[in-house]
C-alpha positions, 0 to 999 in steps of 0.5 A: 394967656398970650403964649407959652415958650418952652426952651431947652438949654445945655452947654452945647445946644439951645432950642426954643418952642413957642406955642400960640395956639388959637385955642389958648390965646386970650383965655384964662386957663388952658390944658397944655399938652404938647410934644417936644422933639428933642432928638437933635439935642445932645445927650447929657444934662439940660435945663428946661424953662417953660414960660407962660406970658399973659396978654400984658407981657407978664410971665411966670417961668418954671424951671427944671433939669433933665438928663438925657 
C-alpha cells in the first residue's frame, strides 16, 4: 500500500485528504481508522470516494453518498 485518499465532493465543495502514514506504506494490510473534519462542508448531499493506491500505482476506489 502506498496511500489512501479520501475525497468529499458536493456541487459547491470538494476536499481531498491524503494519508501516507509510515505504519501503512509498503504493507499488504492496514487497519484504516481516521477522523475527517468536514465541518466546513456545506449541508446537503455529497459523494465520498475512498481510493486505496498500491506501490505500483494501481488503485481500488470505494464510492458512497452522505447527506449532511
